[in-house]
DRENZAVEX-924124 format. One line per field, with one value per residue (C-alpha): residue number from 1; residue in three letters; z, y, x. Coordinates in steps of 0.2 Angstrom, whole numbers, padded with zeros to 4 digits, m for minus. Layout:
N
seq	[NUM, ...]
type	[ala, ...]
up	[Z, ...]
north	[Y, ...]
east	[X, ...]
end
This chain:
365
seq	[1, 2, 3, 4, 5, 6, 7, 8, 9, 10, 11, 12, 13, 14, 15, 16, 17, 18, 19, 20, 21, 22, 23, 24, 25, 26, 27, 28, 29, 30, 31, 32, 33, 34, 35, 36, 37, 38, 39, 40, 41, 42, 43, 44, 45, 46, 47, 48, 49, 50, 51, 52, 53, 54, 55, 56, 57, 58, 59, 60, 61, 62, 63, 64, 65, 66, 67, 68, 69, 70, 71, 72, 73, 74, 75, 76, 77, 78, 79, 80, 81, 82, 83, 84, 85, 86, 87, 88, 89, 90, 91, 92, 93, 94, 95, 96, 97, 98, 99, 100, 101, 102, 103, 104, 105, 106, 107, 108, 109, 110, 111, 112, 113, 114, 115, 116, 117, 118, 119, 120, 121, 122, 123, 124, 125, 126, 127, 128, 129, 130, 131, 132, 133, 134, 135, 136, 137, 138, 139, 140, 141, 142, 143, 144, 145, 146, 147, 148, 149, 150, 151, 152, 153, 154, 155, 156, 157, 158, 159, 160, 161, 162, 163, 164, 165, 166, 167, 168, 169, 170, 171, 172, 173, 174, 175, 176, 177, 178, 179, 180, 181, 182, 183, 184, 185, 186, 187, 188, 189, 190, 191, 192, 193, 194, 195, 196, 197, 198, 199, 200, 201, 202, 203, 204, 205, 206, 207, 208, 209, 210, 211, 212, 213, 214, 215, 216, 217, 218, 219, 220, 221, 222, 223, 224, 225, 226, 227, 228, 229, 230, 231, 232, 233, 234, 235, 236, 237, 238, 239, 240, 241, 242, 243, 244, 245, 246, 247, 248, 249, 250, 251, 252, 253, 254, 255, 256, 257, 258, 259, 260, 261, 262, 263, 264, 265, 266, 267, 268, 269, 270, 271, 272, 273, 274, 275, 276, 277, 278, 279, 280, 281, 282, 283, 284, 285, 286, 287, 288, 289, 290, 291, 292, 293, 294, 295, 296, 297, 298, 299, 300, 301, 302, 303, 304, 305, 306, 307, 308, 309, 310, 311, 312, 313, 314, 315, 316, 317, 318, 319, 320, 321, 322, 323, 324, 325, 326, 327, 328, 329, 330, 331, 332, 333, 334, 335, 336, 337, 338, 339, 340, 341, 342, 343, 344, 345, 346, 347, 348, 349, 350, 351, 352, 353, 354, 355, 356, 357, 358, 359, 360, 361, 362, 363, 364, 365]
type	[met, asn, ala, pro, ser, tyr, ser, arg, val, gln, lys, ser, phe, leu, lys, tyr, gln, his, leu, phe, val, leu, leu, ala, pro, val, ile, phe, val, thr, ser, val, tyr, leu, ala, ala, pro, thr, pro, ala, asp, ala, gly, ala, gly, tyr, trp, leu, glu, phe, trp, trp, leu, leu, pro, val, phe, met, leu, gly, ala, thr, ile, val, asn, thr, val, gly, ile, ser, gly, ser, ala, leu, phe, val, pro, phe, leu, ile, phe, val, phe, pro, leu, phe, ala, gln, ser, leu, thr, pro, gln, thr, ile, val, lys, val, gly, leu, ile, ser, glu, ala, phe, gly, leu, ser, ser, ser, ala, val, ala, phe, val, gln, tyr, gly, leu, val, asp, arg, arg, leu, ala, leu, ser, leu, val, ala, gly, ala, val, pro, phe, val, val, ala, gly, ala, leu, leu, ser, phe, val, ile, pro, glu, val, leu, phe, his, ser, leu, leu, gly, leu, ala, leu, leu, ala, ala, ser, tyr, leu, leu, phe, arg, ala, asp, leu, gly, his, asp, gly, asp, his, glu, glu, ser, ser, thr, ala, asp, asp, gly, thr, ala, val, ala, ala, asp, gly, gly, gly, arg, glu, leu, pro, asp, asp, pro, gly, lys, leu, gly, pro, ala, gly, val, arg, thr, asp, asp, asp, gly, thr, val, thr, arg, val, asp, arg, glu, gly, asp, asp, tyr, thr, tyr, glu, arg, ser, gly, tyr, leu, arg, arg, phe, ala, asn, tyr, ser, val, gly, gly, thr, phe, gln, gly, leu, ala, gly, phe, gly, val, gly, glu, leu, gly, ile, val, ser, met, leu, gly, thr, asn, val, pro, val, arg, val, ala, ile, gly, thr, asn, his, ile, val, val, ala, leu, thr, ala, val, leu, ala, ser, leu, val, his, val, phe, gly, gly, gly, leu, val, gly, gly, his, ser, leu, ser, leu, ala, thr, thr, pro, trp, asn, met, val, val, phe, thr, val, pro, ala, thr, val, val, gly, gly, gln, ile, ala, pro, tyr, val, ser, asn, ala, leu, glu, thr, asp, thr, ile, lys, asn, phe, val, gly, val, leu, phe, ala, val, ile, ala, val, ala, leu, phe, leu, met, ala, ala, gly, gly, val, leu]
up	[0055, 0041, 0026, 0033, 0049, 0040, 0029, 0043, 0052, 0036, 0033, 0051, 0049, 0033, 0039, 0055, 0046, 0050, 0069, 0068, 0057, 0066, 0082, 0074, 0077, 0094, 0098, 0088, 0096, 0114, 0111, 0104, 0120, 0132, 0124, 0111, 0113, 0115, 0122, 0141, 0144, 0131, 0139, 0131, 0121, 0112, 0109, 0103, 0093, 0075, 0078, 0062, 0052, 0056, 0043, 0030, 0030, 0031, 0015, 0007, 0011, 0004, m0012, m0016, m0010, m0021, m0036, m0030, m0029, m0016, 0000, m0001, m0018, m0009, 0008, 0004, m0007, 0007, 0020, 0009, 0004, 0016, 0033, 0034, 0033, 0049, 0057, 0054, 0039, 0039, 0031, 0015, 0025, 0040, 0027, 0017, 0034, 0040, 0023, 0022, 0040, 0037, 0020, 0027, 0039, 0026, 0013, 0024, 0030, 0012, 0006, 0019, 0013, m0005, 0001, 0009, m0008, m0016, m0028, m0024, m0034, m0020, m0031, m0043, m0029, m0020, m0037, m0040, m0021, m0022, m0038, m0032, m0014, m0019, m0029, m0014, m0002, m0015, m0016, 0002, 0006, m0008, m0001, 0014, 0003, m0012, m0010, m0007, m0023, m0033, m0021, m0026, m0044, m0044, m0034, m0047, m0060, m0053, m0050, m0068, m0074, m0062, m0069, m0088, m0083, m0074, m0088, m0099, m0087, m0090, m0073, m0078, m0070, m0087, m0095, m0080, m0079, m0088, m0084, m0077, m0070, m0060, m0066, m0056, m0051, m0044, m0058, m0066, m0084, m0095, m0104, m0121, m0114, m0111, m0094, m0085, m0068, m0058, m0042, m0025, m0011, 0006, 0014, 0006, 0009, m0002, m0018, m0020, m0026, m0038, m0050, m0061, m0077, m0084, m0097, m0084, m0086, m0070, m0065, m0052, m0042, m0030, m0015, m0025, m0038, m0052, m0061, m0070, m0082, m0086, m0086, m0077, m0092, m0094, m0079, m0088, m0093, m0075, m0068, m0078, m0072, m0054, m0053, m0058, m0047, m0032, m0033, m0032, m0019, m0008, m0013, m0012, m0004, m0019, m0037, m0036, m0036, m0050, m0062, m0056, m0058, m0076, m0080, m0074, m0084, m0099, m0097, m0097, m0078, m0074, m0067, m0050, m0048, m0054, m0040, m0027, m0030, m0032, m0014, m0008, m0017, m0012, 0006, 0008, m0001, 0009, 0026, 0019, 0014, 0031, 0041, 0029, 0032, 0052, 0054, 0038, 0038, 0046, 0033, 0019, 0030, 0027, 0040, 0054, 0057, 0074, 0082, 0092, 0076, 0072, 0075, 0084, 0089, 0070, 0066, 0081, 0071, 0053, 0056, 0062, 0049, 0034, 0042, 0041, 0024, 0019, 0025, 0016, m0001, m0007, m0004, m0013, m0027, m0030, m0027, m0038, m0055, m0052, m0068, m0060, m0045, m0056, m0067, m0051, m0044, m0061, m0062, m0044, m0048, m0063, m0052, m0038, m0050, m0058, m0041, m0035, m0051, m0047, m0029, m0036, m0048, m0034, m0024, m0037, m0040]
north	[0031, 0026, 0036, 0045, 0050, 0057, 0067, 0074, 0080, 0086, 0097, 0103, 0108, 0118, 0125, 0132, 0133, 0152, 0148, 0135, 0146, 0162, 0151, 0147, 0165, 0167, 0151, 0156, 0174, 0166, 0153, 0167, 0179, 0164, 0154, 0163, 0169, 0187, 0201, 0200, 0218, 0214, 0223, 0232, 0243, 0229, 0219, 0234, 0242, 0236, 0237, 0247, 0231, 0225, 0235, 0235, 0216, 0213, 0223, 0215, 0198, 0202, 0207, 0193, 0180, 0187, 0184, 0168, 0172, 0171, 0185, 0188, 0196, 0211, 0209, 0207, 0222, 0232, 0227, 0232, 0249, 0255, 0246, 0256, 0273, 0270, 0257, 0250, 0241, 0222, 0209, 0199, 0183, 0191, 0200, 0182, 0174, 0186, 0187, 0168, 0166, 0178, 0170, 0153, 0158, 0168, 0157, 0143, 0153, 0157, 0140, 0133, 0146, 0141, 0122, 0128, 0135, 0119, 0127, 0118, 0102, 0093, 0078, 0092, 0102, 0088, 0082, 0099, 0101, 0085, 0090, 0108, 0102, 0099, 0115, 0125, 0117, 0121, 0139, 0140, 0135, 0146, 0161, 0159, 0160, 0173, 0191, 0204, 0212, 0196, 0193, 0210, 0207, 0190, 0197, 0211, 0198, 0187, 0202, 0207, 0190, 0190, 0206, 0200, 0184, 0193, 0204, 0190, 0179, 0181, 0180, 0185, 0174, 0175, 0160, 0149, 0139, 0134, 0142, 0128, 0129, 0117, 0108, 0106, 0088, 0095, 0088, 0100, 0106, 0114, 0130, 0122, 0112, 0095, 0087, 0081, 0075, 0085, 0078, 0084, 0077, 0075, 0080, 0098, 0114, 0119, 0109, 0106, 0091, 0083, 0068, 0061, 0052, 0037, 0048, 0059, 0073, 0082, 0090, 0102, 0110, 0125, 0129, 0142, 0129, 0135, 0120, 0120, 0105, 0102, 0089, 0086, 0083, 0094, 0088, 0090, 0108, 0113, 0103, 0114, 0130, 0125, 0120, 0136, 0145, 0133, 0138, 0156, 0153, 0146, 0159, 0176, 0170, 0170, 0164, 0147, 0156, 0167, 0155, 0142, 0151, 0154, 0136, 0130, 0142, 0136, 0120, 0124, 0123, 0135, 0152, 0150, 0132, 0137, 0152, 0139, 0126, 0137, 0143, 0124, 0124, 0140, 0138, 0122, 0128, 0143, 0132, 0122, 0136, 0144, 0130, 0129, 0147, 0147, 0131, 0129, 0140, 0129, 0115, 0125, 0135, 0152, 0162, 0154, 0160, 0153, 0156, 0170, 0180, 0181, 0199, 0191, 0208, 0209, 0192, 0194, 0206, 0200, 0183, 0188, 0201, 0189, 0176, 0188, 0194, 0176, 0174, 0190, 0185, 0173, 0185, 0199, 0187, 0183, 0201, 0211, 0210, 0200, 0208, 0226, 0219, 0209, 0224, 0234, 0221, 0219, 0238, 0238, 0222, 0231, 0247, 0238, 0227, 0243, 0250, 0233, 0233, 0251, 0246, 0232, 0243, 0255, 0239, 0235, 0253]
east	[m0109, m0123, m0126, m0143, m0134, m0119, m0130, m0139, m0122, m0117, m0132, m0132, m0114, m0117, m0133, m0123, m0106, m0104, m0104, m0091, m0080, m0081, m0077, m0060, m0052, m0058, m0049, m0034, m0033, m0035, m0021, m0010, m0013, m0011, 0003, 0012, 0030, 0030, 0040, 0042, 0035, 0020, 0004, m0011, m0001, 0007, m0010, m0019, m0005, m0012, m0031, m0033, m0028, m0045, m0056, m0040, m0038, m0057, m0060, m0045, m0053, m0068, m0062, m0050, m0062, m0076, m0065, m0057, m0039, m0025, m0027, m0009, m0009, m0016, m0010, 0009, 0010, 0000, 0012, 0027, 0021, 0007, 0011, 0028, 0019, 0010, 0023, 0040, 0046, 0045, 0057, 0050, 0049, 0039, 0028, 0025, 0022, 0009, 0001, 0000, m0007, m0021, m0024, m0026, m0039, m0048, m0049, m0053, m0068, m0074, m0070, m0083, m0095, m0094, m0096, m0112, m0119, m0114, m0101, m0086, m0080, m0071, m0064, m0057, m0050, m0040, m0032, m0026, m0019, m0010, m0002, 0003, 0010, 0029, 0030, 0022, 0035, 0049, 0043, 0043, 0060, 0066, 0060, 0072, 0087, 0084, 0090, 0077, 0079, 0076, 0061, 0053, 0056, 0048, 0034, 0031, 0032, 0019, 0008, 0010, 0005, m0010, m0015, m0014, m0023, m0038, m0041, m0042, m0053, m0072, m0079, m0096, m0110, m0121, m0121, m0114, m0130, m0145, m0162, m0174, m0192, m0202, m0217, m0233, m0227, m0211, m0200, m0187, m0191, m0178, m0179, m0183, m0198, m0189, m0189, m0173, m0168, m0158, m0148, m0154, m0143, m0151, m0135, m0135, m0145, m0158, m0161, m0142, m0133, m0120, m0121, m0107, m0113, m0103, m0097, m0089, m0102, m0104, m0121, m0121, m0135, m0132, m0143, m0152, m0158, m0146, m0138, m0121, m0115, m0095, m0083, m0067, m0056, m0040, m0030, m0013, m0017, m0022, m0008, 0005, m0003, m0004, 0013, 0020, 0006, 0011, 0029, 0025, 0012, 0026, 0037, 0027, 0010, 0000, 0001, m0009, m0026, m0024, m0016, m0028, m0044, m0039, m0034, m0051, m0060, m0049, m0055, m0074, m0077, m0091, m0086, m0094, m0089, m0071, m0071, m0078, m0066, m0051, m0055, m0051, m0035, m0028, m0033, m0025, m0009, m0009, m0010, 0004, 0015, 0012, 0018, 0034, 0037, 0036, 0046, 0056, 0070, 0083, 0080, 0089, 0102, 0092, 0084, 0078, 0060, 0054, 0037, 0045, 0048, 0030, 0022, 0007, m0001, m0003, m0011, m0022, m0032, m0028, m0035, m0053, m0053, m0050, m0063, m0077, m0071, m0071, m0090, m0095, m0087, m0101, m0115, m0105, m0101, m0119, m0125, m0112, m0105, m0088, m0081, m0080, m0071, m0059, m0054, m0052, m0040, m0031, m0026, m0021, m0009, m0002, 0001, 0009, 0020, 0027, 0031, 0040, 0050, 0055, 0059, 0070, 0079, 0083, 0090, 0102, 0108]
end
């Protein structure tokens, strides 16, 4: 396929990405209904038992994808504390598995939406995923063998760290991009009156484009015409954060997003580009962790989680909910002050962390 044809295909996909993305949960739910191993007496009552998870997970997915963190950071505590009030308690492994499967779909949906906006640095994202992979696998395998008390303690520790990092992170959009206007001849004019050429790729929607100069400076323009200038340096610092975050991602279903967003901001990646790029990293590591949680128990002599142990009547509602929430998130991120949502999530994480520590202490006593 030549370059012009590829650009047309890419542009068409981005233009109609919501149709392709929303088709994914339809295929998933249909496949689960027709082929998943379910109880022999599974009828309408079984499949509709957890319909109320749809609005809950849609709201949660919208919140976490707006900030650019892992969905399981909200889903896992919800399944530990709130879900048993209306249904039955779940094992830690099942909780993490449901959270990761739901998160993988939701973040993939949101990641494509951020790609459509031109806010994803794919080269940076792929390098971060490659560095995080072994730690994600190790964390996921570890989850099969650690005691429940230790699981709750580590979960609380991860949430407390995430709360602290969120409060420290400046996710405001002000200052992300340089204001520019357009001259009569169509060329970009900088705010100080000096002219400069901005990238405009034919395969992207609107005026979006990206250019990397010989000195490593990246100039990115999103589909709204806002431009961002940064460098990809700081790989070692980001690797350190993503290795720790990746371990918790595999263990508890979140961590790589929270540590990742802070590490990118610390290496001067613009906020909206950091949030968009982080979606790719978290989505791919969540998919990997989900696969290990479903099939990996036997590898370490721990709990054997087969497909039959997955609560399919839950995920048939949580997956579509997170996909829709992921599509909504970029619009919410653009319309609302992200710091407001960030502070709310930070307080919520701190409260949940305290509750998890109390639960772990009760388990020891």
